[in-house]
ChimeraX commands (.cxc) that place a marker at each C-alpha (Angstrom):
marker #1 position 192.94,-0.79,181.24 radius 0.5
marker #1 position 195.02,1.55,179.46 radius 0.5
marker #1 position 198.72,1.41,180.51 radius 0.5
marker #1 position 200.77,4.32,178.49 radius 0.5
marker #1 position 204.10,5.29,180.67 radius 0.5
marker #1 position 204.27,8.96,181.66 radius 0.5
marker #1 position 207.08,7.85,183.86 radius 0.5
marker #1 position 210.46,6.49,182.73 radius 0.5
marker #1 position 212.00,5.95,186.21 radius 0.5
marker #1 position 213.41,2.86,186.58 radius 0.5
marker #1 position 213.69,2.93,190.49 radius 0.5
marker #1 position 211.51,4.07,192.70 radius 0.5
marker #1 position 212.08,4.54,196.21 radius 0.5
marker #1 position 209.49,5.74,198.90 radius 0.5
marker #1 position 210.20,6.86,202.66 radius 0.5
marker #1 position 207.83,7.23,205.26 radius 0.5
marker #1 position 208.21,7.89,209.15 radius 0.5
marker #1 position 205.66,5.87,210.92 radius 0.5
marker #1 position 204.98,6.13,214.71 radius 0.5
marker #1 position 204.40,2.41,215.65 radius 0.5
marker #1 position 207.08,-0.12,216.56 radius 0.5
marker #1 position 209.43,-2.23,213.47 radius 0.5
marker #1 position 207.28,-5.28,214.49 radius 0.5
marker #1 position 204.34,-3.41,213.91 radius 0.5
marker #1 position 205.51,-2.45,210.43 radius 0.5
marker #1 position 206.65,-5.87,209.75 radius 0.5
marker #1 position 203.73,-7.41,210.62 radius 0.5
marker #1 position 201.05,-4.99,208.31 radius 0.5
marker #1 position 203.32,-5.76,205.54 radius 0.5
marker #1 position 203.51,-9.48,205.66 radius 0.5
marker #1 position 200.61,-10.70,207.46 radius 0.5
marker #1 position 197.27,-11.29,205.52 radius 0.5
marker #1 position 194.86,-9.81,208.55 radius 0.5
marker #1 position 196.58,-6.68,208.40 radius 0.5
marker #1 position 197.62,-6.13,204.16 radius 0.5
marker #1 position 193.91,-6.39,203.42 radius 0.5
marker #1 position 193.01,-3.67,205.36 radius 0.5
marker #1 position 195.17,-0.98,203.80 radius 0.5
marker #1 position 196.09,-0.15,200.11 radius 0.5
marker #1 position 194.33,-1.96,197.48 radius 0.5
marker #1 position 192.98,-4.63,199.46 radius 0.5
marker #1 position 195.27,-7.66,198.95 radius 0.5
marker #1 position 195.86,-10.69,200.71 radius 0.5
marker #1 position 199.25,-11.44,201.23 radius 0.5
marker #1 position 200.84,-14.72,201.83 radius 0.5
marker #1 position 204.52,-14.76,202.46 radius 0.5
marker #1 position 206.78,-18.28,202.96 radius 0.5
marker #1 position 209.86,-16.19,204.81 radius 0.5
marker #1 position 212.53,-18.26,203.38 radius 0.5
marker #1 position 214.83,-17.68,200.54 radius 0.5
marker #1 position 212.96,-19.07,197.76 radius 0.5
marker #1 position 209.69,-19.20,199.96 radius 0.5
marker #1 position 206.21,-17.88,197.72 radius 0.5
marker #1 position 205.26,-13.86,198.28 radius 0.5
marker #1 position 201.86,-13.24,196.78 radius 0.5
marker #1 position 198.82,-11.34,197.20 radius 0.5
marker #1 position 194.90,-12.47,196.68 radius 0.5
marker #1 position 192.53,-10.45,196.10 radius 0.5
marker #1 position 190.48,-9.56,199.18 radius 0.5
marker #1 position 186.60,-8.50,199.15 radius 0.5
marker #1 position 187.23,-4.99,199.07 radius 0.5
marker #1 position 189.66,-5.39,196.04 radius 0.5
marker #1 position 186.88,-7.79,194.31 radius 0.5
marker #1 position 184.16,-5.26,194.67 radius 0.5
marker #1 position 186.37,-2.07,193.38 radius 0.5
marker #1 position 187.53,-4.16,190.62 radius 0.5
marker #1 position 183.80,-5.64,189.61 radius 0.5
marker #1 position 182.70,-1.72,190.11 radius 0.5
marker #1 position 185.28,-0.57,187.35 radius 0.5
marker #1 position 184.21,-3.49,185.15 radius 0.5
marker #1 position 187.70,-4.88,185.70 radius 0.5
marker #1 position 188.27,-8.71,185.50 radius 0.5
marker #1 position 190.43,-10.35,188.43 radius 0.5
marker #1 position 192.49,-12.75,188.88 radius 0.5
marker #1 position 192.61,-15.32,191.79 radius 0.5
marker #1 position 196.35,-14.24,192.35 radius 0.5
marker #1 position 197.05,-10.73,191.87 radius 0.5
marker #1 position 200.87,-10.58,192.51 radius 0.5
marker #1 position 203.54,-13.43,192.71 radius 0.5
marker #1 position 206.97,-13.75,193.25 radius 0.5
marker #1 position 208.98,-15.05,195.65 radius 0.5
marker #1 position 211.26,-14.06,199.01 radius 0.5
marker #1 position 214.57,-13.40,198.31 radius 0.5
marker #1 position 215.67,-12.13,201.63 radius 0.5
marker #1 position 213.92,-12.04,205.33 radius 0.5
marker #1 position 215.08,-10.82,208.20 radius 0.5
marker #1 position 212.00,-9.76,210.88 radius 0.5
marker #1 position 211.58,-6.85,211.75 radius 0.5
marker #1 position 214.11,-5.15,209.50 radius 0.5
marker #1 position 213.88,-6.30,206.11 radius 0.5
marker #1 position 212.59,-7.82,203.43 radius 0.5
marker #1 position 213.09,-8.41,199.45 radius 0.5
marker #1 position 211.20,-10.42,196.91 radius 0.5
marker #1 position 210.57,-10.79,193.41 radius 0.5
marker #1 position 207.00,-8.67,192.52 radius 0.5
marker #1 position 204.76,-9.27,189.33 radius 0.5
marker #1 position 201.72,-8.13,189.05 radius 0.5
marker #1 position 198.83,-10.02,187.21 radius 0.5
marker #1 position 195.99,-7.86,187.14 radius 0.5
marker #1 position 197.09,-6.57,183.67 radius 0.5
marker #1 position 198.47,-9.08,181.08 radius 0.5
marker #1 position 200.98,-6.17,179.32 radius 0.5
marker #1 position 202.47,-5.78,183.26 radius 0.5
marker #1 position 202.35,-9.59,183.90 radius 0.5
marker #1 position 204.37,-9.94,180.79 radius 0.5
marker #1 position 206.91,-7.56,181.94 radius 0.5
marker #1 position 207.88,-10.39,183.88 radius 0.5
marker #1 position 209.31,-9.74,187.90 radius 0.5
marker #1 position 210.62,-7.06,189.70 radius 0.5
marker #1 position 212.85,-6.37,192.94 radius 0.5
marker #1 position 211.00,-4.90,196.07 radius 0.5
marker #1 position 212.63,-4.10,198.92 radius 0.5
marker #1 position 211.24,-3.18,202.49 radius 0.5
marker #1 position 213.73,-1.65,204.87 radius 0.5
marker #1 position 212.42,-0.90,208.34 radius 0.5
marker #1 position 214.48,1.08,210.83 radius 0.5
marker #1 position 213.48,2.15,214.64 radius 0.5
marker #1 position 214.36,5.85,214.92 radius 0.5
marker #1 position 213.60,8.26,217.91 radius 0.5
marker #1 position 210.65,8.34,219.54 radius 0.5
marker #1 position 208.73,5.27,219.14 radius 0.5
marker #1 position 208.88,5.87,215.23 radius 0.5
marker #1 position 210.04,3.72,212.68 radius 0.5
marker #1 position 211.07,4.48,209.46 radius 0.5
marker #1 position 209.90,2.33,206.30 radius 0.5
marker #1 position 211.89,2.92,202.72 radius 0.5
marker #1 position 210.40,0.99,199.96 radius 0.5
marker #1 position 212.62,0.57,196.83 radius 0.5
marker #1 position 211.11,-1.07,193.85 radius 0.5
marker #1 position 213.38,-1.83,191.05 radius 0.5
marker #1 position 211.13,-1.65,188.00 radius 0.5
marker #1 position 214.18,-1.86,185.28 radius 0.5
marker #1 position 212.18,-3.13,181.85 radius 0.5
marker #1 position 208.66,-2.95,183.21 radius 0.5
marker #1 position 207.71,0.80,182.22 radius 0.5
marker #1 position 203.52,-0.19,182.64 radius 0.5
marker #1 position 204.09,-1.26,185.89 radius 0.5
marker #1 position 206.90,1.92,186.76 radius 0.5
marker #1 position 203.86,4.24,185.48 radius 0.5
marker #1 position 201.20,2.09,188.00 radius 0.5
marker #1 position 203.36,2.41,190.77 radius 0.5
marker #1 position 204.19,6.34,190.37 radius 0.5
marker #1 position 200.29,6.68,190.21 radius 0.5
marker #1 position 200.44,7.91,186.62 radius 0.5
marker #1 position 197.66,5.61,185.89 radius 0.5
marker #1 position 195.15,6.74,188.99 radius 0.5
marker #1 position 192.68,8.75,186.77 radius 0.5
marker #1 position 192.18,5.35,184.90 radius 0.5
marker #1 position 191.19,3.27,187.92 radius 0.5
marker #1 position 194.57,1.91,188.97 radius 0.5
marker #1 position 195.06,3.85,192.17 radius 0.5
marker #1 position 197.77,6.08,193.63 radius 0.5
marker #1 position 200.67,3.60,193.54 radius 0.5
marker #1 position 203.11,3.30,196.13 radius 0.5
marker #1 position 202.60,6.33,197.76 radius 0.5
marker #1 position 198.77,5.65,198.33 radius 0.5
marker #1 position 199.44,2.39,199.67 radius 0.5
marker #1 position 202.09,3.37,202.04 radius 0.5
marker #1 position 199.99,6.54,203.18 radius 0.5
marker #1 position 197.58,3.97,204.07 radius 0.5
marker #1 position 199.67,1.77,205.84 radius 0.5
marker #1 position 200.79,4.70,207.60 radius 0.5
marker #1 position 197.51,5.91,208.57 radius 0.5
marker #1 position 196.16,2.59,209.68 radius 0.5
marker #1 position 199.13,1.96,211.78 radius 0.5
marker #1 position 198.97,5.22,213.55 radius 0.5
marker #1 position 195.01,5.27,214.05 radius 0.5
marker #1 position 193.48,1.83,213.38 radius 0.5
marker #1 position 191.99,2.71,210.42 radius 0.5
marker #1 position 192.57,3.03,206.72 radius 0.5
marker #1 position 191.97,6.09,204.48 radius 0.5
marker #1 position 189.02,5.27,203.50 radius 0.5
marker #1 position 187.25,4.47,206.78 radius 0.5
marker link #1:1,2 radius 0.2
marker link #1:2,3 radius 0.2
marker link #1:3,4 radius 0.2
marker link #1:4,5 radius 0.2
marker link #1:5,6 radius 0.2
marker link #1:6,7 radius 0.2
marker link #1:7,8 radius 0.2
marker link #1:8,9 radius 0.2
marker link #1:9,10 radius 0.2
marker link #1:10,11 radius 0.2
marker link #1:11,12 radius 0.2
marker link #1:12,13 radius 0.2
marker link #1:13,14 radius 0.2
marker link #1:14,15 radius 0.2
marker link #1:15,16 radius 0.2
marker link #1:16,17 radius 0.2
marker link #1:17,18 radius 0.2
marker link #1:18,19 radius 0.2
marker link #1:19,20 radius 0.2
marker link #1:20,21 radius 0.2
marker link #1:21,22 radius 0.2
marker link #1:22,23 radius 0.2
marker link #1:23,24 radius 0.2
marker link #1:24,25 radius 0.2
marker link #1:25,26 radius 0.2
marker link #1:26,27 radius 0.2
marker link #1:27,28 radius 0.2
marker link #1:28,29 radius 0.2
marker link #1:29,30 radius 0.2
marker link #1:30,31 radius 0.2
marker link #1:31,32 radius 0.2
marker link #1:32,33 radius 0.2
marker link #1:33,34 radius 0.2
marker link #1:34,35 radius 0.2
marker link #1:35,36 radius 0.2
marker link #1:36,37 radius 0.2
marker link #1:37,38 radius 0.2
marker link #1:38,39 radius 0.2
marker link #1:39,40 radius 0.2
marker link #1:40,41 radius 0.2
marker link #1:41,42 radius 0.2
marker link #1:42,43 radius 0.2
marker link #1:43,44 radius 0.2
marker link #1:44,45 radius 0.2
marker link #1:45,46 radius 0.2
marker link #1:46,47 radius 0.2
marker link #1:47,48 radius 0.2
marker link #1:48,49 radius 0.2
marker link #1:49,50 radius 0.2
marker link #1:50,51 radius 0.2
marker link #1:51,52 radius 0.2
marker link #1:52,53 radius 0.2
marker link #1:53,54 radius 0.2
marker link #1:54,55 radius 0.2
marker link #1:55,56 radius 0.2
marker link #1:56,57 radius 0.2
marker link #1:57,58 radius 0.2
marker link #1:58,59 radius 0.2
marker link #1:59,60 radius 0.2
marker link #1:60,61 radius 0.2
marker link #1:61,62 radius 0.2
marker link #1:62,63 radius 0.2
marker link #1:63,64 radius 0.2
marker link #1:64,65 radius 0.2
marker link #1:65,66 radius 0.2
marker link #1:66,67 radius 0.2
marker link #1:67,68 radius 0.2
marker link #1:68,69 radius 0.2
marker link #1:69,70 radius 0.2
marker link #1:70,71 radius 0.2
marker link #1:71,72 radius 0.2
marker link #1:72,73 radius 0.2
marker link #1:73,74 radius 0.2
marker link #1:74,75 radius 0.2
marker link #1:75,76 radius 0.2
marker link #1:76,77 radius 0.2
marker link #1:77,78 radius 0.2
marker link #1:78,79 radius 0.2
marker link #1:79,80 radius 0.2
marker link #1:80,81 radius 0.2
marker link #1:81,82 radius 0.2
marker link #1:82,83 radius 0.2
marker link #1:83,84 radius 0.2
marker link #1:84,85 radius 0.2
marker link #1:85,86 radius 0.2
marker link #1:86,87 radius 0.2
marker link #1:87,88 radius 0.2
marker link #1:88,89 radius 0.2
marker link #1:89,90 radius 0.2
marker link #1:90,91 radius 0.2
marker link #1:91,92 radius 0.2
marker link #1:92,93 radius 0.2
marker link #1:93,94 radius 0.2
marker link #1:94,95 radius 0.2
marker link #1:95,96 radius 0.2
marker link #1:96,97 radius 0.2
marker link #1:97,98 radius 0.2
marker link #1:98,99 radius 0.2
marker link #1:99,100 radius 0.2
marker link #1:100,101 radius 0.2
marker link #1:101,102 radius 0.2
marker link #1:102,103 radius 0.2
marker link #1:103,104 radius 0.2
marker link #1:104,105 radius 0.2
marker link #1:105,106 radius 0.2
marker link #1:106,107 radius 0.2
marker link #1:107,108 radius 0.2
marker link #1:108,109 radius 0.2
marker link #1:109,110 radius 0.2
marker link #1:110,111 radius 0.2
marker link #1:111,112 radius 0.2
marker link #1:112,113 radius 0.2
marker link #1:113,114 radius 0.2
marker link #1:114,115 radius 0.2
marker link #1:115,116 radius 0.2
marker link #1:116,117 radius 0.2
marker link #1:117,118 radius 0.2
marker link #1:118,119 radius 0.2
marker link #1:119,120 radius 0.2
marker link #1:120,121 radius 0.2
marker link #1:121,122 radius 0.2
marker link #1:122,123 radius 0.2
marker link #1:123,124 radius 0.2
marker link #1:124,125 radius 0.2
marker link #1:125,126 radius 0.2
marker link #1:126,127 radius 0.2
marker link #1:127,128 radius 0.2
marker link #1:128,129 radius 0.2
marker link #1:129,130 radius 0.2
marker link #1:130,131 radius 0.2
marker link #1:131,132 radius 0.2
marker link #1:132,133 radius 0.2
marker link #1:133,134 radius 0.2
marker link #1:134,135 radius 0.2
marker link #1:135,136 radius 0.2
marker link #1:136,137 radius 0.2
marker link #1:137,138 radius 0.2
marker link #1:138,139 radius 0.2
marker link #1:139,140 radius 0.2
marker link #1:140,141 radius 0.2
marker link #1:141,142 radius 0.2
marker link #1:142,143 radius 0.2
marker link #1:143,144 radius 0.2
marker link #1:144,145 radius 0.2
marker link #1:145,146 radius 0.2
marker link #1:146,147 radius 0.2
marker link #1:147,148 radius 0.2
marker link #1:148,149 radius 0.2
marker link #1:149,150 radius 0.2
marker link #1:150,151 radius 0.2
marker link #1:151,152 radius 0.2
marker link #1:152,153 radius 0.2
marker link #1:153,154 radius 0.2
marker link #1:154,155 radius 0.2
marker link #1:155,156 radius 0.2
marker link #1:156,157 radius 0.2
marker link #1:157,158 radius 0.2
marker link #1:158,159 radius 0.2
marker link #1:159,160 radius 0.2
marker link #1:160,161 radius 0.2
marker link #1:161,162 radius 0.2
marker link #1:162,163 radius 0.2
marker link #1:163,164 radius 0.2
marker link #1:164,165 radius 0.2
marker link #1:165,166 radius 0.2
marker link #1:166,167 radius 0.2
marker link #1:167,168 radius 0.2
marker link #1:168,169 radius 0.2
marker link #1:169,170 radius 0.2
marker link #1:170,171 radius 0.2
marker link #1:171,172 radius 0.2
marker link #1:172,173 radius 0.2
view
């Protein structure tokens, strides 16, 4: 995968409003039976204690997509650790992409999920990804590498999460 960064942003903030409870949003972020159904199809594993493991494994759809594009896929695609967990309001973790050696070499970044109930059964999800020192990863999560098969980054993942929670189906079916 060619990873020429187009984006120099060191912090990405995405916010989405979802017609779901904070508990449902929390579960969709932290439970493997949900995480495999949206985004890139990774199967999440969290030990929700400070210092606990946070990682994602490739699900069947992710493996199939990588094979179709001719990309090798590691047994663990993202690793890190839980810094803070306050269910269903806040999750802070370190996050390192292992699917690309160049991105893996950039080291760990910091990812914060903030979940807030608003009016009318709507939850606001704010995802802040601190990408200082990780320009290749910054380009990927910005969606700058979509034309190279790396997907639409956080915008795509969060759009798919919203669609799944509101309709029961992912963007792709």
